[in-house]
C-alpha positions in Angstrom: -30.8 34.8 62.0 -32.2 31.6 60.1 -30.0 29.6 57.6 -32.1 31.0 54.7 -31.1 34.4 55.2 -27.4 33.6 55.3 -27.7 31.4 51.9 -26.1 33.0 49.0 -28.7 33.9 46.0 -29.0 31.4 43.3 -27.1 32.8 40.3 -27.6 30.7 37.0 -24.5 32.3 35.5 -22.5 31.2 38.4 -23.6 27.6 38.3 -23.0 27.4 34.6 -19.6 28.9 34.9 -18.6 26.3 37.6 -20.2 23.5 35.5 -17.2 20.8 34.6 -18.1 20.6 30.9 -18.1 24.6 30.8 -14.9 24.7 32.7 -13.5 21.9 30.2 -14.5 23.3 26.9 -14.7 27.1 27.3 -11.2 27.9 26.5 -11.1 25.6 23.3 -14.3 27.2 22.3 -13.0 30.8 22.7 -9.8 30.2 20.8 -12.1 28.4 17.9 -14.0 31.4 17.8 -11.2 33.6 17.7 -9.6 31.6 14.8 -13.0 31.7 13.0 -13.3 35.4 13.2 -9.7 35.8 12.2 -10.1 33.6 9.2 -13.0 35.7 8.0 -10.8 38.6 8.1 -8.3 37.1 6.4 -10.5 35.9 3.8 -11.7 39.5 3.0 -8.4 40.7 2.8 -7.3 38.1 0.6 -10.3 37.9 -1.9 -11.0 41.7 -2.0 -8.9 42.5 -5.3 -10.2 39.4 -6.8 -13.7 40.1 -6.6 -13.0 44.0 -7.2 -11.1 43.1 -10.5 -14.1 40.7 -11.4 -16.5 43.3 -11.3 -14.2 45.9 -13.0 -13.8 43.1 -15.9 -17.4 42.7 -16.5 -18.0 46.4 -16.0 -20.7 46.2 -13.6 -21.3 48.8 -10.9 -20.6 48.0 -7.4 -20.3 49.1 -4.1 -18.1 48.2 -1.0 -20.9 46.0 0.3 -21.2 44.4 -3.2 -17.2 43.4 -2.9 -17.7 42.4 0.8 -20.6 40.0 0.1 -18.5 38.6 -2.9 -15.4 37.9 -0.7 -17.9 35.7 1.1 -19.1 33.7 -1.9 -16.3 33.8 -4.4 -16.1 30.6 -6.6 -12.7 30.4 -6.7 -11.5 32.4 -3.7 -7.6 32.7 -2.9 -8.6 32.0 1.0 -12.1 30.2 1.2 -14.5 31.6 3.9 -15.2 28.8 6.6 -18.8 28.5 5.8 -17.7 27.7 2.2 -15.3 25.1 3.4 -18.0 23.9 6.1 -20.5 23.7 3.3 -18.2 21.8 0.6 -16.9 19.3 3.4 -20.8 18.3 4.2 -21.8 18.3 0.5 -18.9 16.0 -0.2 -19.5 13.9 2.9 -23.4 13.8 2.7 -24.2 14.7 -0.9 -22.9 11.6 -2.7 -23.2 7.8 -1.7 -20.3 6.7 0.5 -18.4 4.8 -2.2 -18.9 7.4 -5.1 -15.7 8.8 -6.4 -16.9 12.2 -5.6 -17.5 11.3 -2.1 -15.1 12.4 0.5 -15.8 9.4 2.6 -14.6 7.1 -0.5 -11.4 9.0 -0.7 -10.9 9.2 2.9 -11.4 5.3 3.6 -8.6 5.0 0.8 -6.4 6.8 2.6 -7.1 5.3 5.8 -6.5 1.8 4.6 -2.9 2.7 3.6 -2.7 4.8 6.8 -3.7 1.7 9.2 -1.4 -0.8 7.2 1.5 1.8 7.3 0.9 2.5 11.0 0.8 -1.2 11.7 4.2 -1.8 10.2 5.7 1.2 11.6 4.7 0.2 15.2 6.1 -3.5 15.1 9.2 -2.1 13.2 9.5 0.6 16.0 8.8 -1.8 18.8 11.2 -4.4 17.2 14.0 -1.8 16.9 13.6 -0.7 20.5 13.8 -4.0 21.6 17.2 -4.7 20.0 18.6 -1.5 21.2 17.3 -2.4 24.7 19.3 -5.6 24.6 22.4 -4.4 22.9 24.8 -1.7 23.9 26.7 -2.0 20.5 23.1 -2.0 18.5 22.3 1.4 20.7 25.4 3.1 19.4 25.1 1.9 16.1 21.4 2.1 15.3 20.3 5.1 16.9 22.3 7.7 15.2 21.0 6.0 12.0 17.5 6.2 13.0 17.7 9.8 13.9 19.5 10.7 10.6 16.7 8.7 8.7 14.1 11.5 9.6 16.2 14.1 8.3 15.4 13.7 4.4 12.0 15.4 3.6 9.5 12.9 2.8 8.6 14.6 -0.4 12.1 13.9 -1.8 11.8 10.2 -0.6 8.2 9.6 -1.9 9.1 9.4 -5.5 12.1 7.2 -5.1 10.2 4.8 -3.0 7.2 4.6 -5.2 9.6 4.0 -8.5 11.9 1.4 -7.0 8.8 -0.5 -5.2 7.0 -0.2 -8.7 10.3 -1.8 -10.2 10.1 -4.6 -7.6 6.5 -5.4 -8.9 4.6 -3.5 -5.8 1.9 -1.3 -6.6 -1.4 0.2 -5.0 -1.6 -0.1 -1.3 1.8 -1.6 -0.2 4.1 1.4 -1.6 1.9 4.2 0.3 1.9 1.8 3.5 5.7 1.6 3.3 6.2 5.3 3.1 3.7 5.8 6.2 5.8 3.0 8.0 8.8 4.8 7.4 7.4 8.3 8.8 5.7 6.8 11.9 8.4 4.1 13.2 10.7 7.1 14.6 8.6 8.2 17.4 7.5 4.7 18.2 11.2 3.7 18.3 12.4 6.6 20.5 9.5 6.4 22.8 9.7 2.7 23.6 13.6 3.0 24.1 12.6 5.5 26.9 9.8 3.4 28.1 11.7 0.1 28.3 14.6 2.1 30.2 12.1 4.0 32.6 11.9 1.3 35.3 13.6 2.4 38.6 16.8 0.7 39.3 15.7 -0.7 42.7 12.8 -2.5 40.8 15.1 -3.9 38.1 17.6 -5.2 41.3 14.6 -6.6 43.0 13.8 -8.7 39.8 17.2 -9.8 40.1 17.0 -10.8 43.5 14.1 -13.0 42.6 16.1 -14.6 40.0 14.0 -13.4 37.1 15.1 -14.1 33.5 15.7 -11.3 31.1 12.1 -12.4 29.2 10.4 -12.2 32.8 11.8 -8.8 33.5 10.7 -7.5 30.0 7.2 -8.9 30.4 6.5 -8.5 33.9 8.3 -5.1 34.4 9.6 -3.3 31.4 6.4 -3.5 29.3 3.8 -2.3 31.8 6.3 0.7 32.8 6.3 1.2 29.0 2.6 1.4 28.4 2.2 5.3 29.0 5.3 5.8 26.6 3.8 3.5 23.9 0.6 5.2 23.6 2.2 8.7 23.7 4.2 7.6 20.8 1.2 5.9 19.1 -0.9 9.3 19.2 2.0 11.1 17.6 2.9 8.0 15.2 -0.8 7.7 13.8 -1.1 11.4 12.4 2.4 11.2 10.9 1.2 7.9 9.4 -1.7 10.0 7.9 0.5 12.4 6.4 2.8 9.9 5.0 -0.1 8.3 3.3 -1.7 11.7 2.0 2.3 12.6 0.6 2.7 9.2 -1.0 -0.6 9.7 -3.0 1.0 13.0 -4.5 3.8 11.7 -6.8 1.9 8.3 -7.8 -1.0 10.6 -9.5 -3.4 8.7 -7.4 -7.0 8.8 -8.5 -8.6 8.1 -5.3 -7.5 9.4 -1.6 -7.2 12.6 0.2 -4.0 13.2 -1.7 -5.7 12.8 -5.3 -8.4 15.4 -4.0 -5.4 17.9 -3.1 -4.0 17.2 -6.3 -7.0 18.1 -8.4 -8.1 20.9 -6.4 -4.6 22.4 -6.9 -4.6 21.8 -10.7 -8.0 23.1 -11.5 -7.9 26.1 -8.7 -10.6 24.5 -6.7 -9.7 25.9 -3.4 -12.9 25.1 -2.0 -12.3 21.4 -2.7 -8.6 21.6 -1.5 -9.8 23.0 2.0 -12.5 20.6 2.3 -9.9 17.7 1.7 -7.8 19.4 4.6 -10.5 19.2 6.9 -11.3 15.4 6.0 -7.7 14.9 6.8 -8.1 16.8 10.3 -11.3 14.9 11.2 -9.8 11.7 10.3 -6.5 12.4 12.2 -8.8 13.5 15.1 -10.6 10.1 15.0 -7.6 8.0 14.9 -6.0 9.9 17.9 -9.4 9.7 19.7 -9.5 5.7 19.2 -6.0 5.4 20.3 -7.1 7.4 23.7 -10.0 5.1 24.0 -7.8 2.0 23.8 -5.3 3.4 26.2 -8.2 4.1 29.2 -9.4 0.7 28.7 -6.0 -0.9 29.2 -5.3 1.6 31.8 -8.2 0.3 33.6 -7.3 -3.4 33.1 -3.8 -2.4 34.8 -5.6 -0.6 37.7 -5.4 2.8 36.6 -7.8 5.2 37.9 
């Protein structure tokens, strides 16, 4: 019997199923399709009475199929269908010049500037607090409870206070929003870096002492490299919180630009499709920031010898 007769028959479906990209993304795709299907069902259920009442007010004859079609194309639906949100999002992104006031790109850039500045301030503040806690047991016992308690007050309650106080001090525009973002995002960085700085094995610390290493050398040669995974995990959490802080900070200020301003205008005028498209823009922006941090993490990991 030849080897060709023993060979299994070629199966395109099996090859496709075993492809690395299919194995990696197929579960995500299935979940997305399931959520979209559920979303369409929810859109029909929530918009049905709205569309039916519209036909009855206009005394227009209608059928079930007319109402069903109307739920997919209502002007101000309670829950927009996914294709309505996608159409509004693409139109807001590509239908206007990037710096036009009606462009989502423009509003996203306004929110992104406050997000990045707040993220930078929060990261520096969080790492600084972690260093203080690392080198002082007294500060660990005194600061850490207050750091945890600082996150117990809802940011929606604190944002107007920040805006009013900072406005009284002459600070307007970008900086108040950035400070609110920094206030939210420093917490995961502080907690993550405290854990990261304390992650080296006691035997490694003892070895550094036998080599007469100074505390600064222990920090830079041992604690910092050991804390890098904790740092990037914290940064991924913090950057999304920073974006939320920037959006929330735009709400009490009555901002005319930014994703928060789009959410406000959509809420005031009942433009639910515009509101949801702004939420999609925030999700896309957050995903892009996390992906960027992931790229930086992999680049630094390769320089440090990671595979």
